[in-house]
PDB file of N, CA, C, O and CB in Angstrom:
ATOM      1  N   MET A   1      29.446  -1.894   2.848  1.00  0.00           N
ATOM      2  CA  MET A   1      28.382  -2.600   2.174  1.00  0.00           C
ATOM      3  C   MET A   1      28.918  -3.771   1.370  1.00  0.00           C
ATOM      4  O   MET A   1      28.220  -4.767   1.178  1.00  0.00           O
ATOM      5  CB  MET A   1      27.618  -1.658   1.279  1.00  0.00           C
ATOM      6  N   ASP A   2      30.147  -3.661   0.902  1.00  0.00           N
ATOM      7  CA  ASP A   2      30.705  -4.709   0.051  1.00  0.00           C
ATOM      8  C   ASP A   2      30.727  -6.074   0.743  1.00  0.00           C
ATOM      9  O   ASP A   2      30.597  -7.105   0.084  1.00  0.00           O
ATOM     10  CB  ASP A   2      32.109  -4.331  -0.376  1.00  0.00           C
ATOM     11  N   GLU A   3      30.890  -6.083   2.062  1.00  0.00           N
ATOM     12  CA  GLU A   3      30.958  -7.365   2.759  1.00  0.00           C
ATOM     13  C   GLU A   3      29.628  -8.117   2.732  1.00  0.00           C
ATOM     14  O   GLU A   3      29.601  -9.322   2.984  1.00  0.00           O
ATOM     15  CB  GLU A   3      31.391  -7.147   4.192  1.00  0.00           C
ATOM     16  N   PHE A   4      28.530  -7.429   2.433  1.00  0.00           N
ATOM     17  CA  PHE A   4      27.221  -8.076   2.418  1.00  0.00           C
ATOM     18  C   PHE A   4      26.761  -8.492   1.017  1.00  0.00           C
ATOM     19  O   PHE A   4      25.759  -9.194   0.880  1.00  0.00           O
ATOM     20  CB  PHE A   4      26.202  -7.153   3.022  1.00  0.00           C
ATOM     21  N   VAL A   5      27.478  -8.069  -0.013  1.00  0.00           N
ATOM     22  CA  VAL A   5      27.107  -8.419  -1.380  1.00  0.00           C
ATOM     23  C   VAL A   5      27.194  -9.930  -1.533  1.00  0.00           C
ATOM     24  O   VAL A   5      28.187 -10.548  -1.150  1.00  0.00           O
ATOM     25  CB  VAL A   5      28.021  -7.699  -2.418  1.00  0.00           C
ATOM     26  N   GLY A   6      26.150 -10.512  -2.093  1.00  0.00           N
ATOM     27  CA  GLY A   6      26.105 -11.955  -2.310  1.00  0.00           C
ATOM     28  C   GLY A   6      25.564 -12.740  -1.131  1.00  0.00           C
ATOM     29  O   GLY A   6      25.376 -13.952  -1.236  1.00  0.00           O
ATOM     30  N   GLN A   7      25.306 -12.074  -0.003  1.00  0.00           N
ATOM     31  CA  GLN A   7      24.737 -12.758   1.153  1.00  0.00           C
ATOM     32  C   GLN A   7      23.219 -12.647   1.118  1.00  0.00           C
ATOM     33  O   GLN A   7      22.671 -11.643   0.663  1.00  0.00           O
ATOM     34  CB  GLN A   7      25.296 -12.173   2.471  1.00  0.00           C
ATOM     35  N   ASP A   8      22.552 -13.677   1.598  1.00  0.00           N
ATOM     36  CA  ASP A   8      21.102 -13.626   1.730  1.00  0.00           C
ATOM     37  C   ASP A   8      20.765 -12.844   2.997  1.00  0.00           C
ATOM     38  O   ASP A   8      21.184 -13.211   4.094  1.00  0.00           O
ATOM     39  CB  ASP A   8      20.483 -15.065   1.771  1.00  0.00           C
ATOM     40  N   LEU A   9      20.019 -11.784   2.835  1.00  0.00           N
ATOM     41  CA  LEU A   9      19.620 -10.948   3.963  1.00  0.00           C
ATOM     42  C   LEU A   9      18.106 -10.954   4.058  1.00  0.00           C
ATOM     43  O   LEU A   9      17.415 -10.868   3.043  1.00  0.00           O
ATOM     44  CB  LEU A   9      20.161  -9.497   3.814  1.00  0.00           C
ATOM     45  N   ASP A  10      17.595 -11.055   5.259  1.00  0.00           N
ATOM     46  CA  ASP A  10      16.148 -10.994   5.455  1.00  0.00           C
ATOM     47  C   ASP A  10      15.649  -9.562   5.400  1.00  0.00           C
ATOM     48  O   ASP A  10      14.587  -9.290   4.840  1.00  0.00           O
ATOM     49  CB  ASP A  10      15.762 -11.630   6.787  1.00  0.00           C
ATOM     50  N   TYR A  11      16.416  -8.642   5.982  1.00  0.00           N
ATOM     51  CA  TYR A  11      16.010  -7.242   6.058  1.00  0.00           C
ATOM     52  C   TYR A  11      17.201  -6.330   5.779  1.00  0.00           C
ATOM     53  O   TYR A  11      18.337  -6.639   6.138  1.00  0.00           O
ATOM     54  CB  TYR A  11      15.405  -6.927   7.440  1.00  0.00           C
ATOM     55  N   VAL A  12      16.921  -5.215   5.139  1.00  0.00           N
ATOM     56  CA  VAL A  12      17.854  -4.098   5.038  1.00  0.00           C
ATOM     57  C   VAL A  12      17.094  -2.896   5.568  1.00  0.00           C
ATOM     58  O   VAL A  12      16.038  -2.538   5.047  1.00  0.00           O
ATOM     59  CB  VAL A  12      18.379  -3.869   3.546  1.00  0.00           C
ATOM     60  N   ILE A  13      17.634  -2.280   6.602  1.00  0.00           N
ATOM     61  CA  ILE A  13      16.954  -1.155   7.245  1.00  0.00           C
ATOM     62  C   ILE A  13      17.815   0.084   7.079  1.00  0.00           C
ATOM     63  O   ILE A  13      18.973   0.113   7.495  1.00  0.00           O
ATOM     64  CB  ILE A  13      16.677  -1.442   8.755  1.00  0.00           C
ATOM     65  N   THR A  14      17.232   1.108   6.463  1.00  0.00           N
ATOM     66  CA  THR A  14      17.916   2.389   6.329  1.00  0.00           C
ATOM     67  C   THR A  14      17.324   3.354   7.343  1.00  0.00           C
ATOM     68  O   THR A  14      16.159   3.238   7.723  1.00  0.00           O
ATOM     69  CB  THR A  14      17.792   2.953   4.878  1.00  0.00           C
ATOM     70  N   VAL A  15      18.145   4.315   7.779  1.00  0.00           N
ATOM     71  CA  VAL A  15      17.681   5.218   8.835  1.00  0.00           C
ATOM     72  C   VAL A  15      17.789   6.694   8.474  1.00  0.00           C
ATOM     73  O   VAL A  15      17.438   7.553   9.282  1.00  0.00           O
ATOM     74  CB  VAL A  15      18.459   4.965  10.086  1.00  0.00           C
ATOM     75  N   CYS A  16      18.266   6.997   7.279  1.00  0.00           N
ATOM     76  CA  CYS A  16      18.297   8.393   6.858  1.00  0.00           C
ATOM     77  C   CYS A  16      17.866   8.476   5.397  1.00  0.00           C
ATOM     78  O   CYS A  16      17.955   7.494   4.660  1.00  0.00           O
ATOM     79  CB  CYS A  16      19.717   9.010   7.055  1.00  0.00           C
ATOM     80  N   SER A  17      17.407   9.629   4.991  1.00  0.00           N
ATOM     81  CA  SER A  17      16.837   9.764   3.643  1.00  0.00           C
ATOM     82  C   SER A  17      17.851   9.475   2.548  1.00  0.00           C
ATOM     83  O   SER A  17      17.500   8.868   1.536  1.00  0.00           O
ATOM     84  CB  SER A  17      16.279  11.158   3.454  1.00  0.00           C
ATOM     85  N   SER A  18      19.104   9.895   2.723  1.00  0.00           N
ATOM     86  CA  SER A  18      20.082   9.635   1.669  1.00  0.00           C
ATOM     87  C   SER A  18      20.365   8.144   1.539  1.00  0.00           C
ATOM     88  O   SER A  18      20.597   7.661   0.430  1.00  0.00           O
ATOM     89  CB  SER A  18      21.380  10.394   1.949  1.00  0.00           C
ATOM     90  N   ALA A  19      20.352   7.403   2.646  1.00  0.00           N
ATOM     91  CA  ALA A  19      20.572   5.956   2.586  1.00  0.00           C
ATOM     92  C   ALA A  19      19.411   5.268   1.890  1.00  0.00           C
ATOM     93  O   ALA A  19      19.621   4.322   1.131  1.00  0.00           O
ATOM     94  CB  ALA A  19      20.762   5.376   3.996  1.00  0.00           C
ATOM     95  N   ALA A  20      18.198   5.723   2.133  1.00  0.00           N
ATOM     96  CA  ALA A  20      17.033   5.115   1.487  1.00  0.00           C
ATOM     97  C   ALA A  20      17.079   5.312  -0.015  1.00  0.00           C
ATOM     98  O   ALA A  20      16.630   4.455  -0.776  1.00  0.00           O
ATOM     99  CB  ALA A  20      15.741   5.701   2.050  1.00  0.00           C
ATOM    100  N   GLU A  21      17.623   6.442  -0.438  1.00  0.00           N
ATOM    101  CA  GLU A  21      17.671   6.752  -1.863  1.00  0.00           C
ATOM    102  C   GLU A  21      18.843   6.083  -2.563  1.00  0.00           C
ATOM    103  O   GLU A  21      18.738   5.752  -3.744  1.00  0.00           O
ATOM    104  CB  GLU A  21      17.746   8.245  -2.062  1.00  0.00           C
ATOM    105  N   THR A  22      19.956   5.875  -1.870  1.00  0.00           N
ATOM    106  CA  THR A  22      21.163   5.366  -2.514  1.00  0.00           C
ATOM    107  C   THR A  22      21.515   3.942  -2.098  1.00  0.00           C
ATOM    108  O   THR A  22      22.568   3.436  -2.486  1.00  0.00           O
ATOM    109  CB  THR A  22      22.318   6.272  -2.207  1.00  0.00           C
ATOM    110  N   CYS A  23      20.678   3.300  -1.336  1.00  0.00           N
ATOM    111  CA  CYS A  23      20.952   1.943  -0.875  1.00  0.00           C
ATOM    112  C   CYS A  23      21.020   1.005  -2.076  1.00  0.00           C
ATOM    113  O   CYS A  23      20.145   1.046  -2.941  1.00  0.00           O
ATOM    114  CB  CYS A  23      19.870   1.470   0.131  1.00  0.00           C
ATOM    115  N   PRO A  24      22.047   0.163  -2.138  1.00  0.00           N
ATOM    116  CA  PRO A  24      22.137  -0.760  -3.264  1.00  0.00           C
ATOM    117  C   PRO A  24      21.017  -1.795  -3.223  1.00  0.00           C
ATOM    118  O   PRO A  24      20.377  -1.997  -2.191  1.00  0.00           O
ATOM    119  CB  PRO A  24      23.494  -1.458  -3.269  1.00  0.00           C
ATOM    120  N   VAL A  25      20.797  -2.430  -4.335  1.00  0.00           N
ATOM    121  CA  VAL A  25      19.773  -3.466  -4.433  1.00  0.00           C
ATOM    122  C   VAL A  25      20.361  -4.763  -3.901  1.00  0.00           C
ATOM    123  O   VAL A  25      21.467  -5.153  -4.275  1.00  0.00           O
ATOM    124  CB  VAL A  25      19.268  -3.637  -5.905  1.00  0.00           C
ATOM    125  N   PHE A  26      19.625  -5.418  -3.039  1.00  0.00           N
ATOM    126  CA  PHE A  26      20.029  -6.724  -2.530  1.00  0.00           C
ATOM    127  C   PHE A  26      19.080  -7.755  -3.130  1.00  0.00           C
ATOM    128  O   PHE A  26      17.868  -7.668  -2.929  1.00  0.00           O
ATOM    129  CB  PHE A  26      20.009  -6.768  -0.952  1.00  0.00           C
ATOM    130  N   PRO A  27      19.615  -8.729  -3.863  1.00  0.00           N
ATOM    131  CA  PRO A  27      18.752  -9.721  -4.511  1.00  0.00           C
ATOM    132  C   PRO A  27      18.139 -10.670  -3.489  1.00  0.00           C
ATOM    133  O   PRO A  27      18.551 -10.715  -2.329  1.00  0.00           O
ATOM    134  CB  PRO A  27      19.543 -10.517  -5.555  1.00  0.00           C
ATOM    135  N   GLY A  28      17.168 -11.411  -3.937  1.00  0.00           N
ATOM    136  CA  GLY A  28      16.534 -12.403  -3.074  1.00  0.00           C
ATOM    137  C   GLY A  28      15.313 -11.845  -2.379  1.00  0.00           C
ATOM    138  O   GLY A  28      14.675 -10.902  -2.848  1.00  0.00           O
ATOM    139  N   ALA A  29      15.008 -12.447  -1.256  1.00  0.00           N
ATOM    140  CA  ALA A  29      13.782 -12.114  -0.526  1.00  0.00           C
ATOM    141  C   ALA A  29      13.998 -11.012   0.502  1.00  0.00           C
ATOM    142  O   ALA A  29      13.261 -10.934   1.485  1.00  0.00           O
ATOM    143  CB  ALA A  29      13.236 -13.347   0.163  1.00  0.00           C
ATOM    144  N   THR A  30      14.984 -10.171   0.295  1.00  0.00           N
ATOM    145  CA  THR A  30      15.296  -9.105   1.244  1.00  0.00           C
ATOM    146  C   THR A  30      14.150  -8.108   1.325  1.00  0.00           C
ATOM    147  O   THR A  30      13.661  -7.622   0.306  1.00  0.00           O
ATOM    148  CB  THR A  30      16.595  -8.390   0.847  1.00  0.00           C
ATOM    149  N   ARG A  31      13.733  -7.811   2.538  1.00  0.00           N
ATOM    150  CA  ARG A  31      12.715  -6.778   2.751  1.00  0.00           C
ATOM    151  C   ARG A  31      13.435  -5.494   3.123  1.00  0.00           C
ATOM    152  O   ARG A  31      14.238  -5.468   4.056  1.00  0.00           O
ATOM    153  CB  ARG A  31      11.683  -7.196   3.865  1.00  0.00           C
ATOM    154  N   ARG A  32      13.144  -4.436   2.392  1.00  0.00           N
ATOM    155  CA  ARG A  32      13.745  -3.132   2.696  1.00  0.00           C
ATOM    156  C   ARG A  32      12.775  -2.325   3.540  1.00  0.00           C
ATOM    157  O   ARG A  32      11.607  -2.158   3.191  1.00  0.00           O
ATOM    158  CB  ARG A  32      14.113  -2.360   1.391  1.00  0.00           C
ATOM    159  N   LEU A  33      13.279  -1.834   4.644  1.00  0.00           N
ATOM    160  CA  LEU A  33      12.498  -0.987   5.540  1.00  0.00           C
ATOM    161  C   LEU A  33      13.235   0.333   5.676  1.00  0.00           C
ATOM    162  O   LEU A  33      14.465   0.371   5.675  1.00  0.00           O
ATOM    163  CB  LEU A  33      12.278  -1.666   6.939  1.00  0.00           C
ATOM    164  N   HIS A  34      12.483   1.405   5.793  1.00  0.00           N
ATOM    165  CA  HIS A  34      13.104   2.706   6.026  1.00  0.00           C
ATOM    166  C   HIS A  34      12.519   3.300   7.296  1.00  0.00           C
ATOM    167  O   HIS A  34      11.309   3.495   7.418  1.00  0.00           O
ATOM    168  CB  HIS A  34      12.891   3.663   4.813  1.00  0.00           C
ATOM    169  N   TRP A  35      13.404   3.579   8.230  1.00  0.00           N
ATOM    170  CA  TRP A  35      13.012   4.214   9.484  1.00  0.00           C
ATOM    171  C   TRP A  35      13.617   5.615   9.490  1.00  0.00           C
ATOM    172  O   TRP A  35      14.811   5.758   9.751  1.00  0.00           O
ATOM    173  CB  TRP A  35      13.483   3.372  10.737  1.00  0.00           C
ATOM    174  N   PRO A  36      12.834   6.640   9.213  1.00  0.00           N
ATOM    175  CA  PRO A  36      13.395   7.995   9.138  1.00  0.00           C
ATOM    176  C   PRO A  36      13.666   8.582  10.529  1.00  0.00           C
ATOM    177  O   PRO A  36      12.748   8.801  11.319  1.00  0.00           O
ATOM    178  CB  PRO A  36      12.443   8.913   8.366  1.00  0.00           C
ATOM    179  N   PHE A  37      14.925   8.824  10.799  1.00  0.00           N
ATOM    180  CA  PHE A  37      15.326   9.486  12.037  1.00  0.00           C
ATOM    181  C   PHE A  37      16.038  10.781  11.671  1.00  0.00           C
ATOM    182  O   PHE A  37      16.665  10.887  10.617  1.00  0.00           O
ATOM    183  CB  PHE A  37      16.244   8.563  12.910  1.00  0.00           C
ATOM    184  N   ASP A  38      15.930  11.759  12.558  1.00  0.00           N
ATOM    185  CA  ASP A  38      16.669  12.999  12.353  1.00  0.00           C
ATOM    186  C   ASP A  38      18.162  12.699  12.350  1.00  0.00           C
ATOM    187  O   ASP A  38      18.623  11.799  13.051  1.00  0.00           O
ATOM    188  CB  ASP A  38      16.319  14.042  13.447  1.00  0.00           C
ATOM    189  N   ASP A  39      18.905  13.448  11.568  1.00  0.00           N
ATOM    190  CA  ASP A  39      20.360  13.313  11.533  1.00  0.00           C
ATOM    191  C   ASP A  39      20.926  14.131  12.687  1.00  0.00           C
ATOM    192  O   ASP A  39      20.878  15.360  12.639  1.00  0.00           O
ATOM    193  CB  ASP A  39      20.954  13.784  10.153  1.00  0.00           C
ATOM    194  N   PRO A  40      21.462  13.488  13.722  1.00  0.00           N
ATOM    195  CA  PRO A  40      21.944  14.241  14.879  1.00  0.00           C
ATOM    196  C   PRO A  40      23.193  15.064  14.572  1.00  0.00           C
ATOM    197  O   PRO A  40      23.540  15.957  15.345  1.00  0.00           O
ATOM    198  CB  PRO A  40      22.233  13.296  16.021  1.00  0.00           C
ATOM    199  N   SER A  41      23.871  14.786  13.470  1.00  0.00           N
ATOM    200  CA  SER A  41      25.087  15.550  13.164  1.00  0.00           C
ATOM    201  C   SER A  41      24.772  16.973  12.722  1.00  0.00           C
ATOM    202  O   SER A  41      25.663  17.823  12.727  1.00  0.00           O
ATOM    203  CB  SER A  41      25.891  14.846  12.080  1.00  0.00           C
ATOM    204  N   VAL A  42      23.525  17.255  12.340  1.00  0.00           N
ATOM    205  CA  VAL A  42      23.173  18.624  11.957  1.00  0.00           C
ATOM    206  C   VAL A  42      22.742  19.454  13.163  1.00  0.00           C
ATOM    207  O   VAL A  42      22.632  20.677  13.075  1.00  0.00           O
ATOM    208  CB  VAL A  42      22.059  18.610  10.914  1.00  0.00           C
ATOM    209  N   ALA A  43      22.498  18.784  14.288  1.00  0.00           N
ATOM    210  CA  ALA A  43      22.164  19.496  15.525  1.00  0.00           C
ATOM    211  C   ALA A  43      23.441  19.637  16.349  1.00  0.00           C
ATOM    212  O   ALA A  43      24.391  18.875  16.173  1.00  0.00           O
ATOM    213  CB  ALA A  43      21.044  18.744  16.338  1.00  0.00           C
ATOM    214  N   GLU A  44      23.452  20.584  17.219  1.00  0.00           N
ATOM    215  CA  GLU A  44      24.642  20.792  18.028  1.00  0.00           C
ATOM    216  C   GLU A  44      24.493  20.109  19.380  1.00  0.00           C
ATOM    217  O   GLU A  44      23.445  20.175  20.022  1.00  0.00           O
ATOM    218  CB  GLU A  44      24.913  22.287  18.212  1.00  0.00           C
ATOM    219  N   GLY A  45      25.564  19.455  19.790  1.00  0.00           N
ATOM    220  CA  GLY A  45      25.614  18.898  21.132  1.00  0.00           C
ATOM    221  C   GLY A  45      25.217  17.437  21.220  1.00  0.00           C
ATOM    222  O   GLY A  45      24.559  16.888  20.336  1.00  0.00           O
ATOM    223  N   ALA A  46      25.640  16.829  22.316  1.00  0.00           N
ATOM    224  CA  ALA A  46      25.391  15.419  22.584  1.00  0.00           C
ATOM    225  C   ALA A  46      23.923  15.073  22.800  1.00  0.00           C
ATOM    226  O   ALA A  46      23.536  13.944  22.501  1.00  0.00           O
ATOM    227  CB  ALA A  46      26.166  15.003  23.776  1.00  0.00           C
ATOM    228  N   PRO A  47      23.074  15.985  23.305  1.00  0.00           N
ATOM    229  CA  PRO A  47      21.676  15.606  23.523  1.00  0.00           C
ATOM    230  C   PRO A  47      20.979  15.105  22.247  1.00  0.00           C
ATOM    231  O   PRO A  47      20.141  14.207  22.321  1.00  0.00           O
ATOM    232  CB  PRO A  47      20.914  16.790  24.081  1.00  0.00           C
ATOM    233  N   ALA A  48      21.311  15.665  21.097  1.00  0.00           N
ATOM    234  CA  ALA A  48      20.689  15.213  19.842  1.00  0.00           C
ATOM    235  C   ALA A  48      21.074  13.773  19.549  1.00  0.00           C
ATOM    236  O   ALA A  48      20.232  12.981  19.125  1.00  0.00           O
ATOM    237  CB  ALA A  48      21.103  16.123  18.665  1.00  0.00           C
ATOM    238  N   PHE A  49      22.336  13.424  19.769  1.00  0.00           N
ATOM    239  CA  PHE A  49      22.785  12.049  19.541  1.00  0.00           C
ATOM    240  C   PHE A  49      22.115  11.086  20.514  1.00  0.00           C
ATOM    241  O   PHE A  49      21.709   9.990  20.128  1.00  0.00           O
ATOM    242  CB  PHE A  49      24.311  11.955  19.673  1.00  0.00           C
ATOM    243  N   ARG A  50      22.002  11.494  21.773  1.00  0.00           N
ATOM    244  CA  ARG A  50      21.346  10.645  22.765  1.00  0.00           C
ATOM    245  C   ARG A  50      19.876  10.430  22.419  1.00  0.00           C
ATOM    246  O   ARG A  50      19.360   9.319  22.541  1.00  0.00           O
ATOM    247  CB  ARG A  50      21.474  11.262  24.162  1.00  0.00           C
ATOM    248  N   ARG A  51      19.207  11.493  21.990  1.00  0.00           N
ATOM    249  CA  ARG A  51      17.788  11.396  21.640  1.00  0.00           C
ATOM    250  C   ARG A  51      17.589  10.432  20.475  1.00  0.00           C
ATOM    251  O   ARG A  51      16.727   9.556  20.533  1.00  0.00           O
ATOM    252  CB  ARG A  51      17.221  12.784  21.285  1.00  0.00           C
ATOM    253  N   VAL A  52      18.377  10.591  19.426  1.00  0.00           N
ATOM    254  CA  VAL A  52      18.233   9.720  18.253  1.00  0.00           C
ATOM    255  C   VAL A  52      18.622   8.287  18.603  1.00  0.00           C
ATOM    256  O   VAL A  52      17.985   7.339  18.143  1.00  0.00           O
ATOM    257  CB  VAL A  52      19.099  10.236  17.080  1.00  0.00           C
ATOM    258  N   ARG A  53      19.665   8.128  19.415  1.00  0.00           N
ATOM    259  CA  ARG A  53      20.063   6.789  19.856  1.00  0.00           C
ATOM    260  C   ARG A  53      18.900   6.115  20.594  1.00  0.00           C
ATOM    261  O   ARG A  53      18.621   4.938  20.366  1.00  0.00           O
ATOM    262  CB  ARG A  53      21.321   6.862  20.771  1.00  0.00           C
ATOM    263  N   ALA A  54      18.228   6.849  21.469  1.00  0.00           N
ATOM    264  CA  ALA A  54      17.096   6.299  22.208  1.00  0.00           C
ATOM    265  C   ALA A  54      15.944   5.947  21.266  1.00  0.00           C
ATOM    266  O   ALA A  54      15.283   4.925  21.449  1.00  0.00           O
ATOM    267  CB  ALA A  54      16.622   7.294  23.274  1.00  0.00           C
ATOM    268  N   GLN A  55      15.705   6.781  20.268  1.00  0.00           N
ATOM    269  CA  GLN A  55      14.645   6.497  19.295  1.00  0.00           C
ATOM    270  C   GLN A  55      14.954   5.233  18.486  1.00  0.00           C
ATOM    271  O   GLN A  55      14.075   4.401  18.259  1.00  0.00           O
ATOM    272  CB  GLN A  55      14.459   7.693  18.349  1.00  0.00           C
ATOM    273  N   ILE A  56      16.208   5.099  18.056  1.00  0.00           N
ATOM    274  CA  ILE A  56      16.604   3.903  17.299  1.00  0.00           C
ATOM    275  C   ILE A  56      16.484   2.662  18.179  1.00  0.00           C
ATOM    276  O   ILE A  56      15.995   1.626  17.729  1.00  0.00           O
ATOM    277  CB  ILE A  56      18.054   4.044  16.764  1.00  0.00           C
ATOM    278  N   HIS A  57      16.923   2.763  19.417  1.00  0.00           N
ATOM    279  CA  HIS A  57      16.836   1.640  20.347  1.00  0.00           C
ATOM    280  C   HIS A  57      15.386   1.190  20.518  1.00  0.00           C
ATOM    281  O   HIS A  57      15.086  -0.002  20.458  1.00  0.00           O
ATOM    282  CB  HIS A  57      17.440   2.022  21.709  1.00  0.00           C
ATOM    283  N   ALA A  58      14.495   2.149  20.731  1.00  0.00           N
ATOM    284  CA  ALA A  58      13.077   1.821  20.911  1.00  0.00           C
ATOM    285  C   ALA A  58      12.501   1.169  19.656  1.00  0.00           C
ATOM    286  O   ALA A  58      11.720   0.222  19.748  1.00  0.00           O
ATOM    287  CB  ALA A  58      12.275   3.083  21.263  1.00  0.00           C
ATOM    288  N   ARG A  59      12.885   1.673  18.493  1.00  0.00           N
ATOM    289  CA  ARG A  59      12.372   1.112  17.234  1.00  0.00           C
ATOM    290  C   ARG A  59      12.890  -0.297  17.009  1.00  0.00           C
ATOM    291  O   ARG A  59      12.154  -1.153  16.519  1.00  0.00           O
ATOM    292  CB  ARG A  59      12.762   2.003  16.049  1.00  0.00           C
ATOM    293  N   ILE A  60      14.145  -0.553  17.360  1.00  0.00           N
ATOM    294  CA  ILE A  60      14.705  -1.903  17.237  1.00  0.00           C
ATOM    295  C   ILE A  60      13.956  -2.874  18.151  1.00  0.00           C
ATOM    296  O   ILE A  60      13.654  -3.995  17.744  1.00  0.00           O
ATOM    297  CB  ILE A  60      16.218  -1.899  17.580  1.00  0.00           C
ATOM    298  N   LEU A  61      13.659  -2.458  19.368  1.00  0.00           N
ATOM    299  CA  LEU A  61      12.917  -3.326  20.278  1.00  0.00           C
ATOM    300  C   LEU A  61      11.539  -3.665  19.725  1.00  0.00           C
ATOM    301  O   LEU A  61      11.100  -4.812  19.815  1.00  0.00           O
ATOM    302  CB  LEU A  61      12.782  -2.665  21.644  1.00  0.00           C
ATOM    303  N   LEU A  62      10.854  -2.678  19.154  1.00  0.00           N
ATOM    304  CA  LEU A  62       9.546  -2.945  18.532  1.00  0.00           C
ATOM    305  C   LEU A  62       9.688  -3.897  17.351  1.00  0.00           C
ATOM    306  O   LEU A  62       8.892  -4.823  17.194  1.00  0.00           O
ATOM    307  CB  LEU A  62       8.888  -1.631  18.071  1.00  0.00           C
ATOM    308  N   PHE A  63      10.693  -3.669  16.528  1.00  0.00           N
ATOM    309  CA  PHE A  63      10.933  -4.522  15.375  1.00  0.00           C
ATOM    310  C   PHE A  63      11.199  -5.960  15.807  1.00  0.00           C
ATOM    311  O   PHE A  63      10.625  -6.894  15.247  1.00  0.00           O
ATOM    312  CB  PHE A  63      12.107  -3.989  14.556  1.00  0.00           C
ATOM    313  N   LEU A  64      12.065  -6.140  16.799  1.00  0.00           N
ATOM    314  CA  LEU A  64      12.382  -7.482  17.271  1.00  0.00           C
ATOM    315  C   LEU A  64      11.155  -8.177  17.864  1.00  0.00           C
ATOM    316  O   LEU A  64      10.978  -9.382  17.688  1.00  0.00           O
ATOM    317  CB  LEU A  64      13.498  -7.422  18.307  1.00  0.00           C
ATOM    318  N   ALA A  65      10.321  -7.428  18.557  1.00  0.00           N
ATOM    319  CA  ALA A  65       9.092  -8.013  19.097  1.00  0.00           C
ATOM    320  C   ALA A  65       8.178  -8.453  17.964  1.00  0.00           C
ATOM    321  O   ALA A  65       7.586  -9.530  18.032  1.00  0.00           O
ATOM    322  CB  ALA A  65       8.363  -7.009  20.013  1.00  0.00           C
ATOM    323  N   ASP A  66       8.054  -7.635  16.923  1.00  0.00           N
ATOM    324  CA  ASP A  66       7.216  -7.985  15.771  1.00  0.00           C
ATOM    325  C   ASP A  66       7.770  -9.182  15.020  1.00  0.00           C
ATOM    326  O   ASP A  66       7.021 -10.095  14.670  1.00  0.00           O
ATOM    327  CB  ASP A  66       7.091  -6.798  14.825  1.00  0.00           C
ATOM    328  N   VAL A  67       9.069  -9.189  14.769  1.00  0.00           N
ATOM    329  CA  VAL A  67       9.699 -10.292  14.044  1.00  0.00           C
ATOM    330  C   VAL A  67       9.588 -11.576  14.858  1.00  0.00           C
ATOM    331  O   VAL A  67       9.296 -12.637  14.306  1.00  0.00           O
ATOM    332  CB  VAL A  67      11.182  -9.971  13.734  1.00  0.00           C
ATOM    333  N   GLY A  68       9.814 -11.491  16.143  1.00  0.00           N
ATOM    334  CA  GLY A  68       9.691 -12.668  17.001  1.00  0.00           C
ATOM    335  C   GLY A  68       8.280 -13.210  17.001  1.00  0.00           C
ATOM    336  O   GLY A  68       8.085 -14.424  16.944  1.00  0.00           O
ATOM    337  N   GLN A  69       7.301 -12.341  17.064  1.00  0.00           N
ATOM    338  CA  GLN A  69       5.903 -12.757  17.028  1.00  0.00           C
ATOM    339  C   GLN A  69       5.574 -13.426  15.701  1.00  0.00           C
ATOM    340  O   GLN A  69       4.857 -14.426  15.662  1.00  0.00           O
ATOM    341  CB  GLN A  69       4.978 -11.557  17.259  1.00  0.00           C
ATOM    342  N   ASP A  70       6.104 -12.867  14.609  1.00  0.00           N
ATOM    343  CA  ASP A  70       5.888 -13.434  13.285  1.00  0.00           C
ATOM    344  C   ASP A  70       6.510 -14.826  13.193  1.00  0.00           C
ATOM    345  O   ASP A  70       5.902 -15.733  12.625  1.00  0.00           O
ATOM    346  CB  ASP A  70       6.472 -12.512  12.202  1.00  0.00           C
ATOM    347  N   CYS A  71       7.707 -15.006  13.739  1.00  0.00           N
ATOM    348  CA  CYS A  71       8.381 -16.311  13.723  1.00  0.00           C
ATOM    349  C   CYS A  71       7.576 -17.344  14.518  1.00  0.00           C
ATOM    350  O   CYS A  71       7.436 -18.491  14.092  1.00  0.00           O
ATOM    351  CB  CYS A  71       9.813 -16.188  14.302  1.00  0.00           C
ATOM    352  N   ILE A  72       7.052 -16.931  15.672  1.00  0.00           N
ATOM    353  CA  ILE A  72       6.262 -17.839  16.487  1.00  0.00           C
ATOM    354  C   ILE A  72       5.014 -18.263  15.731  1.00  0.00           C
ATOM    355  O   ILE A  72       4.645 -19.438  15.745  1.00  0.00           O
ATOM    356  CB  ILE A  72       5.887 -17.185  17.825  1.00  0.00           C
ATOM    357  N   LEU A  73       4.359 -17.308  15.067  1.00  0.00           N
ATOM    358  CA  LEU A  73       3.149 -17.632  14.309  1.00  0.00           C
ATOM    359  C   LEU A  73       3.436 -18.583  13.149  1.00  0.00           C
ATOM    360  O   LEU A  73       2.580 -19.385  12.776  1.00  0.00           O
ATOM    361  CB  LEU A  73       2.508 -16.357  13.780  1.00  0.00           C
ATOM    362  N   ARG A  74       4.632 -18.495  12.584  1.00  0.00           N
ATOM    363  CA  ARG A  74       4.994 -19.381  11.478  1.00  0.00           C
ATOM    364  C   ARG A  74       5.623 -20.688  11.970  1.00  0.00           C
ATOM    365  O   ARG A  74       6.034 -21.517  11.157  1.00  0.00           O
ATOM    366  CB  ARG A  74       5.957 -18.668  10.535  1.00  0.00           C
ATOM    367  N   GLY A  75       5.702 -20.879  13.271  1.00  0.00           N
ATOM    368  CA  GLY A  75       6.236 -22.117  13.801  1.00  0.00           C
ATOM    369  C   GLY A  75       7.733 -22.097  14.043  1.00  0.00           C
ATOM    370  O   GLY A  75       8.331 -23.144  14.287  1.00  0.00           O
ATOM    371  N   GLY A  76       8.345 -20.933  13.981  1.00  0.00           N
ATOM    372  CA  GLY A  76       9.782 -20.823  14.219  1.00  0.00           C
ATOM    373  C   GLY A  76      10.082 -20.595  15.682  1.00  0.00           C
ATOM    374  O   GLY A  76       9.205 -20.697  16.540  1.00  0.00           O
ATOM    375  N   LEU A  77      11.333 -20.285  15.952  1.00  0.00           N
ATOM    376  CA  LEU A  77      11.830 -20.063  17.310  1.00  0.00           C
ATOM    377  C   LEU A  77      11.542 -21.275  18.106  1.00  0.00           C
ATOM    378  O   LEU A  77      11.870 -21.327  19.292  1.00  0.00           O
ATOM    379  CB  LEU A  77      11.207 -18.823  17.964  1.00  0.00           C
TER     380      LEU A  77
END
C-alpha cells in the first residue's frame, strides 16, 4: 500500500471484509468500493479459488463496462 500513498487514485476496491475495515484513507476524489467475495483460503481445494477468481473476473468486466460508459457520457475516451 505504501507505493500508492500520495498518488491520485480514482477508485480503491476492497474485496474482503477485513480490507474494507482496515483500508487506509486515500485523500482526494478517490471512490471506495467494496466487493464482498468469499475468502477461498478458508475453503479446501482449488475449486474455491477458481470460483472466486471467476466471480472477481466477472465483476471487473461489469465495472469496466460501467466506467467506460460513464466516460463516454462525460465526453471521455
